[in-house]
SENUNU-78199 format. One record per residue (C-alpha): residue in one letter; x, y, z. Coordinates in steps of 0.05 Angstrom, whole numbers, padded with zeros to 5 digits, always signed. Each point is the difference from the previous one (the first is absolute). Example, Ala and Ser with C-alpha at 12.3 -4.5 7.8 and 13.67 -1.06 7.14 Angstrom:
REM residues 2
A+00246-00090+00156/S+00027+00069-00013/
END
This chain:
REM residues 276
M+00009-00132+00427/L+00013+00005-00078/W+00012+00075-00013/T-00048-00010-00046/E-00052-00001+00048/Q+00031+00060+00038/L-00009+00045-00060/F-00072-00018-00037/G-00035-00022+00063/V-00007-00068-00016/K+00014-00068-00013/K+00014-00003-00071/P-00008+00046-00037/I-00024+00019-00069/I+00050+00058-00038/A-00044+00014-00062/M+00043+00044-00065/L-00020+00063-00023/H+00026+00005-00064/L+00015+00066-00018/D-00021+00020-00083/S+00065+00015-00046/L+00043+00061+00028/P+00030+00053-00037/G+00062-00033-00046/D-00034-00068-00005/P-00019-00042-00071/R-00069+00004+00014/F-00013+00070+00031/R-00046+00035-00042/R+00019+00076-00013/G-00056+00041+00027/T-00003-00032+00058/S+00005+00042+00068/P+00037-00027+00061/D-00067+00024+00035/E-00037-00051-00034/I+00046-00058+00014/V-00014+00030+00074/E-00072-00015-00009/H+00003-00062-00030/A+00044-00031+00064/R-00038+00048+00045/A-00071-00046-00025/D+00051-00070+00004/L+00020+00019+00065/H-00074+00008+00030/A-00022-00060-00027/L+00049-00041+00033/Q-00006+00037+00073/D-00075-00005-00004/G+00002-00073-00038/G+00049-00017+00069/V+00074-00015-00016/D+00045+00008+00054/G+00053+00038-00034/I+00020+00027-00068/I+00055+00000-00044/F+00012+00058-00060/S+00033-00026-00054/N+00020+00033-00067/E-00034-00068-00037/F-00009+00029-00072/S+00067+00032-00006/F+00015-00063-00045/P+00051-00025-00028/Y+00035+00028+00078/Q+00054+00031+00007/R+00062-00028+00044/K+00026+00063+00017/M-00068+00048-00010/D+00012+00072-00039/I-00009+00049+00065/V-00080+00015-00034/T-00036-00063+00024/P+00025-00005+00080/A-00014+00071-00005/A-00068-00010-00025/M-00019-00047+00048/A+00015+00037+00054/Y-00039+00057-00025/V-00064-00050-00011/I+00008-00028+00067/G+00025+00066+00041/N-00074+00033-00030/L-00041-00059+00030/K+00043-00008+00070/P-00058+00025+00039/E-00043-00045-00030/I+00042-00067+00025/R-00029-00031+00057/V+00037-00070-00006/P+00075-00022+00001/F+00035+00028-00068/G+00056-00025-00036/V+00030+00012-00073/D+00027-00039-00056/A+00043+00037-00048/I+00007-00063-00043/S+00067-00035-00024/D+00034+00063+00040/G+00017-00005+00073/A+00037+00052+00000/A-00062+00044-00018/C-00038-00038+00044/L+00034+00026+00063/E+00010+00067-00022/L-00082+00004-00012/A-00008-00033+00067/A+00036+00051+00033/A-00039+00054-00036/V-00066-00015+00017/G+00012-00035+00065/A-00022-00069-00027/D+00004-00052+00057/Y+00010-00056-00050/V+00031-00021-00062/R-00002-00050-00059/G+00055-00028-00043/T+00058-00032-00029/F+00055+00021+00035/S+00043-00063+00007/G+00025-00053-00061/V+00010-00006-00065/Y-00045-00002-00050/V-00011-00006-00072/G-00077+00020-00042/D-00025+00041-00055/G+00035+00054+00017/G+00070-00035-00005/W+00036-00013+00064/Y+00001+00031+00068/N+00049+00002+00067/N-00018+00027+00064/D+00052+00018+00045/F-00040-00006+00072/S+00065+00029+00032/A-00008+00068-00038/L-00069-00006+00014/L+00004-00006+00077/R+00045+00048+00014/R-00037+00052-00046/K-00069-00026+00046/A+00044+00014+00064/A+00028+00071-00017/L-00066+00032-00022/P-00013-00032+00061/L-00060-00047-00004/D+00011-00037+00064/D-00073-00020-00007/L-00007-00018-00070/K-00028-00079-00012/M+00025-00031-00069/L-00031-00036-00032/Y+00041-00038-00050/F-00017-00040-00062/I+00040-00071-00002/N-00036-00027-00059/P-00017+00063-00040/E-00065-00001-00060/S+00025-00012-00061/D+00077+00002+00020/R+00043-00070+00015/N+00053-00001+00042/L+00068-00019-00017/D+00021-00029+00075/T-00036-00070-00012/R-00006-00016+00073/P-00063-00024+00026/L-00045+00070+00010/A+00009-00019+00077/D+00061-00014+00012/I+00011+00071-00045/A-00052+00032+00049/A+00046-00024+00064/S+00058+00026-00027/T-00027+00063-00009/M-00033+00001+00062/A+00070-00012+00035/K+00039+00054-00044/A-00052+00052-00005/M-00061-00010+00050/P-00054+00015-00040/D-00070+00018+00033/G-00032-00050-00048/L+00003-00046-00056/C-00055+00003-00066/I-00011-00058-00031/S-00023+00014-00064/A-00023-00040-00068/N+00032+00014-00069/A-00050+00060-00021/A-00056+00039+00044/G-00064-00027+00007/L+00030-00068-00001/D-00009-00052+00055/V+00068-00009+00056/D+00013-00082+00006/E-00016-00002+00072/A+00054-00055+00002/L+00047+00053-00014/I-00028+00047+00055/A+00000-00052+00047/S+00071-00023-00017/V+00025+00075+00022/K-00038+00007+00055/K+00030-00074+00028/A+00071+00023-00012/N-00018+00077+00032/P-00054-00010+00056/D+00022+00071+00029/V-00011+00039-00058/V-00064+00028-00029/V-00011-00043-00063/L-00056+00036-00055/C-00040-00036-00059/N+00019+00061-00052/T-00047-00028-00059/G-00064-00027-00019/C-00038+00004+00069/R-00077-00004-00023/P-00057-00012+00051/D+00006-00083-00007/T+00068-00004+00006/I+00017+00054+00052/V-00014-00048+00064/R+00052-00051-00021/K+00049+00053-00023/L-00005+00033+00082/E-00001-00067+00029/I+00075-00001-00023/G+00015+00069+00002/D+00006+00051+00032/A-00034+00051-00048/A-00015+00016-00069/V+00000+00056-00045/V-00061+00001-00050/G+00001+00056-00060/T-00034-00034-00065/Y-00063-00033+00035/F-00019+00059+00033/K-00014+00033-00072/E-00059+00003-00046/G-00005-00060-00031/G+00061-00031+00038/K+00043+00034-00058/I+00064+00042+00004/E-00018+00036-00059/D-00051+00019-00054/S+00002-00009-00081/D+00032+00061-00003/H+00056-00023+00056/Q-00021+00047+00042/N-00010-00003+00080/V-00061-00031+00028/R-00030+00030+00060/V-00012-00039+00064/D-00067-00030+00008/I-00024+00007+00077/A-00050-00061-00016/R+00063-00046-00009/V+00035+00028+00051/K-00059-00007+00061/E-00014-00069-00031/F+00074-00024+00009/M+00008+00033+00069/E-00063-00031+00020/V+00032-00067-00009/V+00054+00017+00042/Y-00033+00026+00054/E-00037-00059+00004/Y+00070-00045-00006/R+00028+00041+00060/K-00054-00011+00050/T+00035-00066+00010/L+00072+00018+00006/
END
């Protein structure tokens, strides 16, 4: 049995992204916004996702554009404030993603008692924000020291919008990462949030690493999710669940979750699970 079945209580779980609004210190943060306004927006999204039927949630600082490789302390502190305020209302297993900073992700997980983390913990990548090198030897030692023995780590092995400087096939990179770091899950992405992941790519990684949880990380919709789950073990869904299927509005602000879209999506998943 995969660990996901034990944690989420279902086969082929759907993990929803809960995108936090821009936080203090972020370029898009609107002066005069109180931390409690951010909490209330997150609360509305939390209940829409849970009442819509998702199996798990990841809190992320999605609107901290452009992302920092080494976060200012205010960012994980603000995330912890939001999650701490919502903790009594969280009814499903939850994780955190302090985007592009693996160390901050682990520190945040320890502070809020997260069940899992998602992030770029290994590899060397280049993209719009320059290049970044992830030292998983330091990260895993920090995980042990905190200690976070039960924390599950979901690794990006082809992060959105960045190119891996390792030219080996993705399945080989995944196998090598497994041998050295033993990640609990491998997230397979397209080139940007909301874009469809190549199913052959998911299949190649799963075939080479049959004992690890492989997650479709972007682009899942009601008309594609069954194909993704037939190949992979779980899916992370963000953009589709939002109003109009858009990540941001015309003012580049965070769009709220639409419970009707969540329910529509999850109905397809429930019907598929009946066949398992």
